[in-house]
C-alpha positions in Angstrom: 229.3 85.5 -8.6 228.4 86.9 -5.1 230.3 84.6 -2.8 228.2 82.2 -2.0 229.6 78.3 -2.2 226.0 77.2 -1.2 222.2 78.3 -1.6 221.9 77.8 2.0 224.5 80.1 2.8 222.1 83.4 1.3 220.2 85.0 4.3 217.5 85.8 1.2 216.5 81.5 1.2 217.2 81.3 5.0 214.9 83.5 5.4 212.3 82.4 2.7 212.4 79.0 4.2 211.3 80.0 7.9 208.4 81.9 5.2 207.6 78.9 4.5 207.2 76.8 8.1 205.3 80.0 9.2 203.6 79.7 6.0 202.8 75.6 6.4 201.7 76.4 10.3 199.7 79.5 9.4 197.2 78.0 6.6 197.4 74.2 8.4 195.3 75.4 11.6 193.8 78.8 10.4 190.1 79.7 7.8 193.0 79.2 5.2 192.9 75.2 5.5 189.1 75.0 4.6 189.9 76.3 1.0 192.4 74.2 -0.6 192.7 76.4 -3.4 193.8 79.6 -1.6 195.5 77.5 1.1 198.2 75.9 -1.9 198.8 78.7 -3.8 199.8 80.4 0.2 202.2 77.6 0.4 203.3 77.2 -3.4 204.2 81.4 -3.5 206.3 80.4 0.3 208.5 77.4 -1.5 209.0 79.3 -5.1 210.8 82.1 -2.9 213.4 79.2 -1.7 213.2 77.8 -4.8 214.1 80.6 -6.8 216.8 81.7 -5.5 218.4 78.3 -5.2 218.1 78.3 -9.2 218.9 81.4 -9.4 221.9 80.7 -7.4 222.2 78.0 -9.8 223.5 79.7 -13.3 226.5 80.6 -12.1 226.1 84.4 -13.2 224.4 87.7 -11.4 222.7 88.7 -14.4 221.5 85.3 -14.0 221.1 85.6 -10.2 219.5 88.9 -10.3 217.1 88.0 -12.2 215.4 84.8 -10.8 216.1 87.2 -7.4 213.6 89.0 -9.8 211.0 86.1 -9.1 211.3 85.6 -5.9 210.1 89.2 -4.6 207.7 88.8 -6.8 206.7 85.4 -5.4 207.1 87.2 -1.8 
């Protein structure tokens, strides 16, 4: 397993969190804010990236972590 103690230490998770903040800000004030389905899909995908990194990290094996990183990439 990678030498991280917390998933919050993973740079990819930190970047996904930044992206989530940007997405929420953008979808709140852009024309996308009027399309609730689109707005929610964009937001859910951003949160999903963060969640998949955290969940994969918690699985405690490199193979499972890698699997969740692939899922994360698809969400991004």
